[in-house]
C-alpha positions as CSV (number, residue, x, y, z in Angstrom):
1,M,10.8,-44.8,-11.4
2,N,9.1,-41.4,-11.6
3,F,5.3,-41.7,-11.5
4,R,4.7,-37.9,-11.6
5,I,1.2,-37.1,-12.8
6,T,1.1,-34.3,-15.4
7,D,-1.4,-31.5,-15.3
8,R,-3.1,-32.9,-18.3
9,K,-3.5,-36.3,-16.6
10,K,-4.8,-34.6,-13.5
11,A,-7.4,-32.8,-15.6
12,I,-8.5,-36.1,-17.2
13,I,-8.8,-37.8,-13.9
14,K,-10.9,-35.0,-12.5
15,R,-13.2,-35.1,-15.5
16,V,-13.7,-38.9,-15.3
17,Y,-14.4,-38.5,-11.6
18,R,-17.1,-35.9,-12.1
19,I,-18.7,-37.8,-15.0
20,S,-18.7,-41.0,-12.8
21,L,-20.5,-39.2,-10.0
22,V,-23.1,-37.9,-12.5
23,L,-23.6,-41.3,-14.1
24,I,-24.0,-43.0,-10.8
25,G,-26.5,-40.4,-9.7
26,V,-28.5,-40.9,-12.9
27,I,-28.5,-44.7,-12.6
28,V,-29.6,-44.6,-8.9
29,V,-32.5,-42.3,-9.8
30,V,-33.6,-44.2,-12.9
31,F,-33.3,-47.7,-11.4
32,N,-34.2,-46.9,-7.8
33,D,-36.9,-49.5,-7.6
34,T,-34.6,-52.2,-8.9
35,F,-31.5,-51.4,-6.8
36,G,-33.6,-50.5,-3.7
37,K,-34.2,-54.2,-3.0
38,L,-30.5,-55.1,-3.1
39,E,-28.7,-55.7,0.1
40,G,-26.3,-52.9,1.0
41,F,-28.0,-50.4,-1.3
42,V,-28.8,-48.0,1.6
43,E,-25.1,-48.0,2.7
44,F,-24.0,-47.4,-0.9
45,I,-26.4,-44.4,-1.3
46,T,-25.1,-43.0,2.0
47,L,-21.6,-43.3,0.9
48,Y,-22.4,-41.8,-2.5
49,F,-24.0,-38.8,-1.0
50,L,-21.1,-38.4,1.4
51,V,-18.7,-38.4,-1.5
52,L,-21.0,-36.0,-3.4
53,F,-21.1,-33.5,-0.4
54,F,-17.3,-33.8,0.0
55,T,-16.8,-33.1,-3.7
56,F,-19.2,-30.0,-3.5
57,F,-17.5,-28.5,-0.5
58,Y,-14.1,-29.1,-1.9
59,W,-15.1,-27.3,-5.1
60,L,-16.6,-24.5,-3.1
61,F,-13.4,-24.2,-1.0
62,K,-11.3,-24.1,-4.2
63,Q,-13.6,-21.3,-5.6
64,I,-13.3,-19.2,-2.5
65,K,-9.5,-19.7,-2.4
66,S,-9.3,-18.7,-6.0
67,I,-11.3,-15.5,-5.4
68,I,-9.2,-14.5,-2.4
69,R,-6.0,-15.1,-4.4
70,L,-7.2,-13.0,-7.3
71,K,-8.3,-10.3,-4.9
72,N,-4.9,-10.3,-3.2
73,E,-3.1,-10.2,-6.6
74,K,-5.3,-7.3,-7.7
75,T,-4.6,-5.4,-4.4
76,K,-0.9,-6.0,-4.8
77,T,-0.9,-4.9,-8.4
78,E,-2.8,-1.7,-7.5
79,L,-0.4,-0.9,-4.7
80,M,2.6,-1.3,-7.0
81,H,0.9,1.0,-9.4
82,L,0.2,3.6,-6.7
83,K,3.7,3.5,-5.4
84,S,5.2,4.1,-8.8
85,Q,3.3,7.4,-8.9
86,V,5.0,8.8,-5.8
87,N,7.0,12.1,-6.4
88,P,9.2,11.5,-9.5
89,H,9.0,15.2,-10.3
90,F,10.7,16.1,-7.0
91,F,13.9,14.3,-8.1
92,F,14.0,16.1,-11.5
93,N,13.5,19.5,-9.8
94,T,16.2,18.9,-7.3
95,L,18.7,17.7,-9.9
96,N,18.2,21.0,-11.7
97,N,18.9,23.0,-8.5
98,L,21.9,20.9,-7.8
99,Y,23.3,21.6,-11.3
100,G,23.3,25.3,-10.5
101,L,24.8,24.8,-7.0
102,V,27.8,22.7,-8.2
103,G,29.6,25.8,-9.5
104,K,28.9,27.9,-6.4
105,D,29.4,25.5,-3.5
106,A,30.9,22.2,-4.6
107,K,31.1,20.8,-1.0
108,K,27.5,21.6,-0.3
109,A,26.4,20.2,-3.6
110,Q,28.2,16.9,-2.8
111,E,26.4,16.6,0.5
112,L,23.0,17.2,-1.1
113,I,23.8,14.7,-4.0
114,L,24.4,12.0,-1.3
115,K,21.1,12.8,0.3
116,L,19.4,12.8,-3.0
117,S,21.0,9.4,-3.9
118,D,19.8,8.0,-0.5
119,M,16.3,9.2,-1.2
120,M,16.2,7.8,-4.8
121,R,17.6,4.4,-3.5
122,Y,15.0,4.4,-0.8
123,S,12.1,5.3,-3.1
124,V,13.1,2.8,-5.8
125,Y,14.2,-0.2,-3.7
126,D,12.6,0.2,-0.2
127,G,9.5,1.7,-1.8
128,E,8.8,-1.7,-3.4
129,K,8.7,-3.5,0.0
130,D,5.6,-4.2,1.9
131,T,6.9,-2.6,5.1
132,V,9.9,-0.5,6.3
133,L,11.1,0.7,9.7
134,L,9.5,3.9,10.9
135,S,13.0,5.2,11.5
136,E,13.7,4.8,7.8
137,E,10.6,6.8,6.9
138,V,11.8,9.6,9.3
139,T,15.2,9.8,7.7
140,Y,13.5,10.0,4.3
141,L,11.5,12.9,5.4
142,Q,14.5,14.7,7.0
143,N,16.5,14.3,3.7
144,Y,13.5,15.7,1.8
145,I,13.4,18.7,4.1
146,E,17.1,19.4,3.8
147,L,17.0,19.2,0.0
148,H,14.0,21.6,-0.1
149,K,15.9,24.1,2.1
150,M,18.5,24.2,-0.6
151,R,15.9,25.0,-3.3
152,Y,14.5,28.2,-1.8
153,H,16.3,31.5,-1.4
154,K,14.0,32.7,1.5
155,A,13.6,32.1,5.2
156,I,11.3,29.1,6.0
157,D,10.3,28.1,9.5
158,I,10.5,24.3,9.4
159,Q,10.0,22.4,12.6
160,F,10.0,18.6,12.9
161,N,9.2,17.3,16.3
162,I,9.6,13.5,16.8
163,D,8.5,11.5,19.8
164,I,9.0,7.8,19.1
165,T,9.3,5.1,21.8
166,D,10.2,2.4,19.4
167,N,11.8,2.9,16.0
168,D,11.2,-0.7,15.0
169,Y,7.6,-0.1,14.2
170,K,7.0,-1.3,10.6
171,V,4.9,0.8,8.3
172,M,4.0,1.1,4.7
173,P,6.9,2.7,2.7
174,L,6.5,6.3,1.5
175,L,3.7,6.8,4.0
176,F,4.1,10.4,4.9
177,I,5.8,12.0,1.9
178,I,2.7,13.0,0.0
179,L,1.5,15.2,3.0
180,L,5.0,16.8,3.2
181,E,5.1,17.4,-0.5
182,N,1.8,19.1,-0.5
183,A,2.9,21.4,2.3
184,F,5.8,22.7,0.2
185,K,4.0,22.6,-3.1
186,H,0.8,24.4,-2.1
187,G,2.3,26.4,0.8
188,V,6.0,27.3,0.7
189,E,6.4,27.7,-3.0
190,N,3.6,30.4,-3.3
191,L,4.6,32.4,-0.3
192,R,7.3,35.2,-0.5
193,K,7.7,35.5,3.3
194,N,6.7,34.0,6.6
195,A,6.3,30.5,5.2
196,Y,6.3,27.7,7.7
197,V,5.9,23.9,7.8
198,H,5.5,22.3,11.2
199,L,5.5,18.5,11.6
200,N,4.8,16.4,14.6
201,L,5.3,12.6,14.6
202,T,4.6,10.4,17.7
203,A,4.6,6.7,18.0
204,H,3.5,5.0,21.2
205,Q,1.7,1.7,22.1
206,N,1.4,0.4,18.6
207,A,-0.1,3.7,17.3
208,I,1.4,6.4,15.1
209,N,0.1,10.0,14.9
210,F,1.4,12.3,12.2
211,E,0.4,16.0,11.9
212,I,1.6,18.5,9.4
213,E,0.6,22.2,9.4
214,N,1.5,24.8,6.8
215,N,0.4,28.2,5.8
216,F,-0.4,29.2,2.2
217,D,-1.4,32.2,0.1
218,A,-5.2,32.2,0.2
219,T,-5.4,34.8,-2.6
220,E,-3.4,32.6,-5.1
221,E,-4.5,29.1,-4.6
222,S,-6.7,27.0,-2.4
223,Q,-5.1,23.8,-1.1
224,E,-7.4,21.3,-2.8
225,E,-7.2,17.6,-2.8
226,G,-5.0,16.5,-5.7
227,I,-4.0,13.1,-7.2
228,G,-1.3,12.7,-4.6
229,L,-3.7,12.8,-1.7
230,Q,-6.2,10.6,-3.5
231,N,-3.3,8.1,-4.1
232,L,-2.4,8.1,-0.4
233,K,-6.0,7.6,0.7
234,R,-6.3,4.6,-1.6
235,R,-3.1,3.0,-0.3
236,L,-4.2,3.5,3.3
237,E,-7.5,1.8,2.4
238,L,-5.6,-1.2,1.0
239,V,-3.0,-1.6,3.7
240,Y,-4.8,-0.3,6.8
241,P,-8.5,-0.7,5.9
242,K,-9.9,-0.3,9.4
243,N,-6.9,0.9,11.4
244,H,-6.4,4.5,10.1
245,T,-7.9,7.9,9.9
246,L,-6.8,10.7,7.6
247,T,-8.3,14.2,8.1
248,T,-7.5,17.5,6.5
249,S,-8.8,21.0,7.5
250,K,-8.3,24.5,6.3
251,T,-8.8,27.7,8.3
252,D,-8.1,31.0,6.6
253,D,-4.6,30.6,5.3
254,V,-3.6,27.5,7.4
255,Y,-3.8,23.9,6.2
256,L,-3.6,21.0,8.6
257,A,-3.4,17.2,7.9
258,K,-3.6,14.5,10.5
259,L,-2.9,10.8,9.9
260,N,-3.5,8.2,12.7
261,I,-2.6,4.5,12.4
262,T,-3.4,2.0,15.1
263,N,-2.9,-1.7,15.8
264,L,0.5,-1.8,14.2
């Protein structure tokens, strides 16, 4: 036979249990003089208070557990929302460029379409994961750079130096892309010549250091903090609350961003 207790029955049992504790307490207080003379009353009172303390601490434990669960759910929901805001405009811009390239260089267009497809798949599917391999993040950045080279009809000095001892480090997905996007959006796009983007990524002893430097046209636009950078800062606070530093600096027409993550 199945003696499964339904949620409704559980709720009734809990209510009866709580009411019983209260009634017993009231009876003990009101008739203390009468029951105090009975044999075994002290032992009964001791047992009652033990049960009462156990009930209180159990309730307190459940409340704390519920608060932690709600906080984790809120954090996860916020992270999902922040991830969904990452670079959708880039894909639309790249598709427009690819449309024009198809008639000029079909083979090149096919290669770039494959790269764009890989990036979209990574952003949509892997971007939903809690962690990805650092090597996957590197490939994503490299594909992004290749697609941007196609977009511009001007010489750009792009250097990506990588020094990683272990590609199996697991990191938050879409970790570096905002910084790279900003370098192109605020730097390369507004410069007619001598534009550059230099990236350095090192990973040693459970720590990652990422630096990206770019120049920009100081007369046209100052590289201010936008929604993308605010988004990244909030994600870092949620995932690496005490294990990261993110700094930005601007000198004349050069912008530098540094991201350090420890205790991976």
